[in-house]
N, C-alpha and C positions, 0 to 999 in steps of 0.2 A: 152423387150430390146433384141436386136440381139447380137450374139456373137461378131460381129465386134465392136459394140458400147461398150460392156463390156470390150473388150480388149483395146479399145482406152481410156476409163475412167481409167482402171488400169495403162496403160502406162503413162497417164498424172499425175495420183496420184503419181506414182513412181518418175517421173521427178520432180514433185513439191517437194517431200520429199528430193531429192538430192539437189535441188536448195536451199531449206531452210537450209540444213546442210552446204552447201557452204557459204551461207550468214552468218550463225552463226560463222563459222570459220573466215570469212573476218572481221566481227565485232570485234571478239576477237583480231585479229591481229591489227586492227585499234586502239583499246584501248591500247594495249601494245605499239604501235608506239607513241601514244599521250603521254603516261607516259614517254617513253624514250625521246621524244622531250622536255617535260617539264623539265626533269632532265638536259638535255644538255643546255637548255636555262638558267637554274640557274647556271650551271657551266661556261657558257660564261660570264654571269654577274660577277661571282667571278673573272674570269681571266681578264676581262676588268678593274675591280677595282684594281687588282694586278698590271696590266700594268700601270695604271694611277699613282699608288703610286710609282712604280719604276721610272717612268719618272720624277715625281716631285723630287724624291730623287736624280736622276742623274742631274737634272737641278740645284738643290740646291748645290750639290757637285761641279758642274762646276762653279757656281757663286762664291763659296767660294775659289775655286782654282784660278779663274781669279782675285779675289780681292787680294789674296796672291801674285800673280805675279805682279800686278800693284803696290803693296806696296813695293815689292823688287826693282822695277824700280826707285823708288823715291830716 
């Protein structure tokens, strides 16, 4: 094997190792992002439920207030 071929193989092996390290880091970041996304999704669900409950409470309060006013008008 010539010196040029050996140098090329070593350069490719080095680049391959660097790319594998970068891939590993990217995969770890992807897993962290997926975990964060799952937590955010769960929180959004909680907030949606809270908003629905508050809207229902507001509507019930508005109905009871409206009923009180209509009774006063009689």
